[in-house]
N, C-alpha and C positions, 0 to 999 in steps of 0.2 A: 572258679566264681567270679573274678573280674572279668573274664570274657562273656558270663551269661548276663552280667550287669549292662557291659557295652552293648549287647545284641538288644536287651530290654530297652536302653536308651533310644537306639537306633529305631527300633520299631515304633515307639511311642512318637518320635518325631515325625516319622514316615505318617502316621496317623493324623498328626497335626497338621501337615502339608496338604493333606487330603482334604480335611476339613476346611481348611483356609486357603484355597487354592491362589496363585499368583493372580493380581490383577493384571490385566491384558490392556497393551496401549497400541496405538497405531492402526494399521489395518487389522490386526487381530482382534481389536476391541470391536470390531463391526458385529452388531448383535447379540452383544453381552450384556444389554441392560434392557428394561422396560419402559415406555414412556410413563408410567405411573411413578417409577422411581425419581422423577424430577417434579419441582413446582415450578408453576407459571409464575413469571416474573410479577404479574399483578397481585398474586397473594402477598408476595414478599413486600409489596408498595402499597397494599391497602391500608394499613394501619402503622404499620413499625418502620419499615424505610421510605417513607413517603418521597424525601427530596431525592434520594438516589434513584428511586423508580423513575420520577418525573425526569431526571436527568437522562437516565439511560434511554426513554421512549423517545427522544429525539437525537441520540447518537446512533453512528452507524454499526454499533455491537447491536442494536435492536432490529436492525434493517440486513443482516448479513444475508439473509435467506430471501427475504420479502424485496429487496431493492431492485427495480426495473431492470437495470443495466445486467445484474446478477442473476435475474430469473431469466433474461435472454440469452444471455451466455451460456447458462447451465443447460437450459431445455431445447434450445435451438441450435447450439453449436456442440458443447460437451458430450451430452447424452446420445445423440445420434452418431457422433462421431466414435464414441467409446464401443458403440455397439458394432460399429465397422471394421474397428482395427484393434486387434488383440493387444498390441503394444500398450496402447492407451486405456483398456478395457478398465482399470481400476479407478479411472477419474470419475464413473458413473456413481460410485459410493464416496470416492474418497474426497471429494469437493466437498461433501457434506462433514466430513471430520472437523472442517472450522466453520463453513457457513450455517450448516444445521447439525451441529453435534449432537443434540439430543434424539433426532432421528436416526442419525448414524450409528449411535450407540444402541439404539431399539432396532436396528436393522431394517428400518422402513426406507429402503432406497430403490429408485427414485422416490424422494419424498411426494405428498400431494402438492398439486399446485398452490402458490400463496392463496389462490381465492378459494380454497377450501378450507382455509383458517385452521389447519392442523396444528400439532405441536411444532411442526418443522418450523412455524412461523415464529417461535421464540427465539430464532437465531441463536445469539450466545448471551443467555439471560443470566441472572443472578445465580442461578442452581448451578449452572455450568462451570463457572469460575470459582465459586465459593466452594465446591466438592471436589477441586484437584488438587492432588497430594503431592505431584512431583511430575517428573518424566523419565522416559525408558532411554538408557544409551548415554553416549556421552554429548551429544548435540542434540538441542532440542529444533525438531522441525518436522513436517508431514504429521501434524496433530498426535506426536507422540506421548501426549499428557496422560497421566494416571487418574482416571475418573472413579470417584469412589461415592456415589451420591447416597443420602441417607439422613438421619436426623443430626448427624455432625456438620456444622458449617465451618468452614476455616477462614480466618481474617487475620489481619496484621496484628491485632492486640491480643486476642484471646480473652478479653474482659467483658463483664457485665453478663446480665442473667437474661435469657428469653424464655418465655412460656412455650414457644414452638419448637426450639433446637437448641443442641449444645454448641458451645462457642469454643474453639481450638485455636490456639496461635499457630499461624503458618508463616515461616520465614521465607519459604518458597514462593508465597504470593507475592511478595515484595521484592521478587529478583527480575531481571531481565529476561533470564531463561525461561521464566513463565511466559511471559510476552511471545518469545522466540517459538514456541511449540506451534504456533499457528502464522508467525510474522517471518518463518523460515519455511521455504518448500524447494524441494527437488522435483523436477519433471520426472516422468518415466523413464527418461534417457540420462536421468542421473546427472542431472544440469540444474545448478541454482538458479531457479526462477523468481524466487522471493528471497532476499536475504537481509532484511531490515534490521534484525537482531544481529548478525555477523557483521554487516556496515558499522555498528556501532560498536561491537565489540573492539574491532580493528581500527576505531578512532580513538581522538583525543578524550571523550567524555566519559568513556568506560574507564579509563584510568584515573580520572578525577572523582569517580563515585557518582557520576550523574546519571541516573537511569530514566528507563522510557517513561515511568511514572512522574519523574519530576516537571515533565513537559505536557504530558498526556492524560494526566489524572493529578493536577495540581493541587496542593494543602491550602487549606482555609479553615478558619475557625466556624465550627458547627457542630452538630449532633449527628452520630452515626445511626440512630434509632430515636424513634418519639420518645419512648421512655427511659432513654440514655444519657449517658453524661456528655456535656460540650466540651469537646477538645480543640487544641488550637491548630491542630494539623489534620483535619479529617480529609481525606483524600475525596477529590470530587470524582464524580461517575459520569464526566462529559465525553471523554475518549475524543476529543477534538483533533483533527487529523486533516489527511490528503483531500476529504469532501469538504472542508471547512474552509469558506474563504478567508475570514480572519486568521486562520491559522498559516494560509499560503501566503497571504500578503506580507510583504517585508521580509519574506524568508531570505533573498539574496539582496544585497546593497550593490548598487551599480552606480558608476560614475563616467562620463564621457569628456573627452577633452580633447583639441585639435594640436597639432604640431606647430600651427602658425594662426596668427590672429589676424591677419590680414593678408588678403590674397586677390589677383586679378582674374579676371574671366580666362578661361583655357588654362589655369594653374591645377596642380594637384595638390589637395589637402588630406592629410591621414588622421583619420579620427580614431582614438584609442579608446575603449572600453574595458573597465576593470570591475569583474562580477565577483563579489564575495558572498559567500554564504557564512553567515552569521549565527543562524538560527537553528538549524537543524543537528540532531545528535548523530544522524546517518547521513546518507546521501539523498541529494534531491534531483529529479524525484526518486521515489523508493516505492516498495510495495509491488503493485501489479504494473511494472515498468513497461510491460508491453503494449499497455492502453495508453499510458501517458505520454503527453508532449509538452515540452519546455522550450521555447524559443524565444529569440531575440529578433526585432523589428528596428531599423533605423532609417529614419526619414529626414529629409533637410526640407525646410519652408522659407523662400527667399522673400523679400519685402513687398513682392506683387503678392504674394499668396500662393506662387507656384511649389507643387510638391515635386520632392525627388526622392525614389527609394536607393538606399545604400545597400548592396549586396556585402555580405560578409567578405573579408579576404580569406583564402582557403590558407592551411597550415602544411598540407601535404602528409598527415599521418595515415598510416592503413586503416581503410575503413571509414574514413571522412565522407565518403559520398552518402553515407547514413545519417550524417548530421549537418547535412545542408538541405534547405527546400528545395525541391525538385518535382519535376511534373512525370512521375513514374506511376507503376500499378503494383500493388503488393498485396498479401493478406489472400493468395490463392487457394491456400490450403483450406479455407472456408467452405470452399465447393465440396470437402467430401461430406460433411454434416449435410450440405444442402441438395445432396446428390446431383452434383453438376460437375461432371469431371473436366468439364472443358471450360470452368469458371476462370474469367481473366482478372479477376481481382478488382480492387478499388483504389483510389487515389492513394498513397501511401501518406501524404503529409496534410494536405489540404491548407496551407499556410504560404504567404508570398514567396516566390522563387527566389534564393539565394539568402534566406534568412538563417541564421545559425540555430541548430537544434541540439539540446542538451538532453541526450538519450544514451540508452544500451538497445541496439537491436536484437531482437530474439529470432532466431532461424529454424525453419522446420527441417524435417530429414531431407528434403530437395534442396536444401540451401536458399529458400525463399524466406523473407521476412513475415513473421506471423505474429497475432495478436492472442494466438491460442497458447496459453503457457504451458499447457500438457502436452503441447505438440513441439516442445521446443527440444531441438538436439544440440544446437551450439548456439553462442552467445558473440555479437561482432565488439567493436570497441566501445569501452565504457565511458562515456564523454559526458557523465553526470557530476554535479559538485558533490565534492566530499566534503566533511566538515571541516568549517574554517579555511576552505581552500578559495584560492582567488585564481580565477580564469582572465586572460588577457586576450581580447578580440580586437580585430582592426579592420575598418572600412576606408579606403583610398577612393575620394570622390574628385572626379575629373570636372572640375566646374565647366559648366557649357558656355559657350561664348556668348549666348544670349541672355545669361543668368542677371536677374535685375540687381543693381546696385544696392549697397546699405547692408543692414543686418541679415545674416543668414542664422536662422535657429536649426540646430541637429538636435534630434532627441532618439535616444534609445530607450526601448520598452522590452521588458520581459514578461513574456504572457505564458500561459498555464493552461491546459485542459486535461481534464480527467480520464476523457477517451478522446481520441482521434476523431474530429469531425467527419470524415468521409465513410467510416465505420459507422458512426452513430446513424448518419442519414441513413446508409443502406440498409442497417437491422432494425429502423424506426424506433431507436432509443430516444427516451423523453430529452428535449434538447438542452436542459440543464445540465444533463450528463456532458455535454460538449460546450458549454458555456465558455467562454473566454474570460480568465481572472489575470488581472493586471498584477503581476508580482512587485514591480518596481518600474519606474522610470526616473530619468534624469536627462537634462538638457544644457547644451553649451551653446555660444554665439560666436561668429568670427565677422569680419566686416569685409564685403565685396567692395573693392575700389572701382571706380570709373575707368 
């Protein structure tokens, strides 16, 4: 009798599992949903979530698919490369898992061009984030979120009444792991090419309970819906980060000082620069590190206005050559997508020679530096700023014999570009993507004696 009951229970469980199949995540989720499963952001923002909708419309979350550089990178490089190389074939669909998740889940890959105004243009909208219930596996990465669109919307409170949907409290939505499902990424060669969440997890802020939301979705007094309650801690939906000059400026503090205050022409003066990451809970730069370039430029101006460039002193660590501004070509693997097997590449840095670069280079299977994260097989020396890290750089200046006497002003400037300018120019990316953003600067003086 007991055996019979046990068999019946097992049979019932099997029927239930068939009725409610496991929700798929990551690559397996491709094509498991329909476009009509998701609402457009404008629907959410029409009368209920007006403020949040307007914030989202100017955030990069709303442009993850339509942003000009992402469009060029995907259609001009990633898709044709994926069609030629079976190792990276998955990126043709996979890029959309985070940049156009509704299209990915609907199986519409590659999605229509942004000019076609399809649902792909929703990028990462309200319904994408507020219908995610968790992630698959032990580490969040490569869009392994679990998406369950429908009339149930998940939020941090689980309070309030809506005529449009049910509201359910989600603790997961407030975790850093939620962000990590897209802000961690492995290349097809099993290399971490984005690791913002992992950098945070290994750093000091995670141990202190400071999460992504604290900096990128700050709290402020406000309502979360037009007919709702006013809260003292409503999460703002501005998502300000690497594309926001206001967020980037001041990220790194720097101070420059000399080893002597008076010197004669022909003498050597050592200038030391201390650079402190006082603002980010992850490394700087982070995210699309293959695109980003952060560099320090030091120059002196004498009393007659003559300008002298001070190259940084070398430290001698392995891979340092990729952290010094140099006149070399790189990014030759773009030739695969461009059908140019003899492509010589473009200038690697596009900055003054001898300037210090704070980066981590990505290398393709042939060992060449690449800006194509999907084609990354290895990484170089990680010379970025870790949270609360101070880096010390020096510049030794051999004072010319004809330098003007009087005050010599020496200035160190830290600059940032979202995309290396030679690449932006070659691919005709809008100039704003390679604009120079001044992170910080500081000056010191010495006296040149007669």
